[in-house]
C-alpha positions in Angstrom: 69.5 114.6 77.8 73.3 114.9 78.2 75.3 112.2 76.6 72.6 111.1 74.2 73.5 109.7 70.9 71.1 110.9 68.3 70.0 108.4 65.7 72.1 108.3 62.5 69.7 109.0 59.7 71.8 108.2 56.6 70.8 104.9 55.0 74.4 104.2 53.9 77.3 104.5 56.2 80.4 105.3 54.2 83.8 104.1 55.5 87.0 106.1 55.4 89.1 105.5 52.3 92.4 106.6 53.8 95.0 105.2 56.2 94.4 105.6 59.9 95.5 108.8 61.5 98.4 107.8 63.8 100.5 110.9 64.3 98.2 113.2 62.4 96.4 116.3 63.7 92.8 115.8 64.8 90.9 119.1 65.3 87.8 118.8 67.4 84.8 121.2 67.6 83.5 121.7 71.1 79.8 122.6 71.5 77.8 119.7 70.0 80.9 117.5 69.6 82.6 117.3 73.0 80.1 119.2 75.1 76.3 118.9 75.2 75.9 122.7 75.3 72.8 123.2 73.2 70.3 123.7 75.9 72.4 126.2 77.8 73.2 128.2 74.6 69.6 128.3 73.5 68.3 129.2 76.9 70.8 132.0 77.3 70.1 133.4 73.9 66.3 133.5 74.6 67.0 135.3 77.9 69.2 137.8 76.2 66.5 138.6 73.7 63.9 139.0 76.4 66.1 141.2 78.5 66.7 143.5 75.5 62.9 143.7 74.8 63.0 141.7 71.6 60.9 138.7 70.6 63.0 135.6 71.3 64.0 133.1 68.6 62.8 129.5 68.7 65.3 127.4 70.6 65.6 124.9 67.7 66.6 127.8 65.5 69.4 128.7 67.9 70.6 125.1 68.2 70.7 124.8 64.4 73.3 127.5 64.1 75.6 126.4 66.9 79.1 126.4 65.5 79.1 129.9 64.3 80.9 132.4 66.5 78.6 134.4 68.8 78.5 137.7 66.8 77.5 135.7 63.7 74.9 133.8 65.6 73.3 137.0 66.9 73.5 138.6 63.5 71.7 135.6 62.0 69.0 135.7 64.6 68.5 139.5 64.7 68.0 140.2 61.0 65.7 143.2 60.7 66.4 144.5 64.1 68.1 147.9 64.8 71.8 147.7 65.4 71.5 149.0 69.0 69.1 146.2 69.8 71.5 143.7 68.3 74.3 145.1 70.5 72.1 144.8 73.6 71.4 141.1 72.8 75.1 140.3 72.1 76.2 142.0 75.4 73.4 140.4 77.3 74.2 136.9 76.1 77.9 137.3 77.0 77.1 138.6 80.5 74.7 135.7 81.2 76.8 133.0 79.6 80.0 133.9 81.4 78.0 134.3 84.7 76.7 130.7 84.3 80.0 129.1 83.5 82.0 131.0 86.1 79.4 129.8 88.7 80.4 126.3 87.4 77.2 125.6 85.6 79.1 123.9 82.8 77.6 121.8 80.0 78.0 118.1 80.4 80.4 116.1 78.4 79.0 113.7 75.8 79.3 110.1 76.8 82.6 108.6 75.8 84.4 111.9 75.0 86.9 111.7 77.8 87.9 108.1 77.1 88.2 108.8 73.4 90.5 111.8 73.9 92.8 109.7 76.0 92.7 106.9 73.4 93.6 109.2 70.6 96.5 110.7 72.6 97.8 107.2 73.5 97.7 106.3 69.8 100.1 109.2 69.1 97.6 111.6 67.5 98.1 115.3 67.9 94.9 116.9 69.2 93.6 120.5 68.7 90.4 122.5 69.2 88.7 124.7 66.6 85.8 126.2 68.4 83.2 128.9 68.1 83.7 129.6 71.8 85.7 132.5 73.1 89.1 131.9 74.7 87.7 132.7 78.2 85.0 130.1 78.1 87.2 127.6 76.4 89.8 127.8 79.1 87.2 127.4 81.8 85.9 124.3 80.0 89.3 122.8 79.6 90.0 123.4 83.3 86.7 122.0 84.5 87.2 118.8 82.5 91.0 118.5 83.1 91.5 118.5 79.3 94.2 121.1 78.8 96.9 118.4 78.7 95.2 116.8 75.6 95.4 119.7 73.2 98.5 121.0 71.5 96.7 123.9 69.8 93.5 125.7 70.8 91.9 128.0 68.2 89.0 130.2 69.6 86.4 132.4 68.1 87.6 135.7 69.5 91.0 135.3 67.9 89.9 134.0 64.5 87.2 134.6 61.9 84.1 132.6 62.4 83.6 129.2 60.9 83.4 128.3 58.0 86.4 130.5 57.4 89.4 128.2 57.3 91.8 130.4 59.3 91.4 128.3 62.5 92.5 125.2 60.7 95.4 126.9 59.0 96.7 128.3 62.2 96.3 125.0 64.0 98.3 123.2 61.3 101.0 125.8 61.4 101.2 125.6 65.2 102.0 121.9 65.2 103.7 121.5 61.9 101.1 119.4 60.1 100.1 119.4 56.4 96.6 119.3 54.9 96.9 115.6 54.2 97.8 115.0 57.9 94.9 116.9 59.3 91.3 116.0 60.1 88.4 118.1 61.4 85.7 116.4 63.6 82.5 118.2 64.2 78.7 118.1 64.4 77.8 121.1 62.3 77.6 122.1 58.6 80.0 124.9 59.5 82.7 122.4 60.6 82.4 120.5 57.3 82.5 123.8 55.3 85.5 125.0 57.2 87.4 121.7 56.6 86.5 121.9 52.9 87.7 125.5 52.6 91.0 124.5 54.3 91.5 121.5 52.0 91.4 118.9 54.8 89.2 115.9 55.5 86.2 116.1 57.8 84.3 113.5 59.9 80.8 114.2 61.2 79.4 113.1 64.5 75.8 111.9 64.8 75.0 113.2 68.3 75.2 116.9 67.8 72.9 119.6 66.4 72.9 118.9 62.6 71.7 115.6 61.0 74.2 113.1 59.7 72.8 113.2 56.2 73.4 117.0 56.1 77.0 116.5 57.2 77.6 113.9 54.5 76.1 116.3 52.0 78.5 119.0 53.2 81.5 116.7 52.6 82.0 114.5 55.7 83.9 111.3 54.9 81.7 109.5 57.3 79.5 110.2 60.4 80.4 108.4 63.6 77.6 106.9 65.7 79.4 107.5 69.0 82.9 108.1 70.3 83.8 104.4 70.4 82.8 104.1 66.7 84.9 107.2 65.9 88.0 105.8 67.6 87.5 102.4 66.0 87.5 103.9 62.5 90.5 106.3 63.0 92.9 104.4 65.3 94.8 101.6 63.7 94.7 98.1 65.2 97.9 97.1 66.9 100.1 94.8 64.9 100.5 91.4 66.6 
C-alpha cells in the first residue's frame, strides 16, 4: 500500500546527539524513502527475467536490494547466469521501466514527503538527492511531483558509482559547499547507511522503506524515523520565542 508506515522494530529509539540541521545539507534517497517504488521495481524485474527466458527472482529478494544501482541489482540477482542473459535482463528492465514512467505510471509518494520537503526548505536546509535511479527517470520523477525546486544537487546512478560508494555524497557536498559535519544522509536501505559511513557523514534511517529499522541502526543510523513528521520534528529546531 502506498504511503504505509512500516512498524519500527527496534526496541530502543535513539535520539540524535547533535545540534539541529538548520543550514546543513540533507541528502535524500528516493526509492523507498520519498517514493513507494518497490512494487513497480520488483514487478518490472520479474517481467525482464521472464522475457529473457530466465527463472525470475522472488519479489522480496528484489525489494531487499533496492538502493543499489540497476546494473548492480541485476548482477546480484543473476549470479550463475551467462553474461548475454544478464545483458538481456538489464536491457529488458530498462525498456520496461522507462516505458512505464514515460506513460506516467509513476510510483506514489510516501505520505508526508511533500510537506516535509517544504518544511526543511523553509527551515533553511539545503536539500539534495543521492539515488540509485538514472538521471532520466529521476528528472521525470522530479517533474511529476513538482520537486525540482527543492533540490540544489541531484546525484544519479548513471553518473556515479553505485551505493555504498561515497562518490555521490562527496560530489553533492562539493556542489553546495558543505563539509562532512554539515551533511546528513536520509535513506531506507543498508546501502544508504554504508555510503554515509564511507563518506564520513551522519545517517538517519526511515522506518517505512525496504530494510528494517534494526538493520539500519546496526549499519550506523543515528536514529530511525517513524514517519516524515517524526523526521522533521527531530531535525528542525523549534523557533525561539
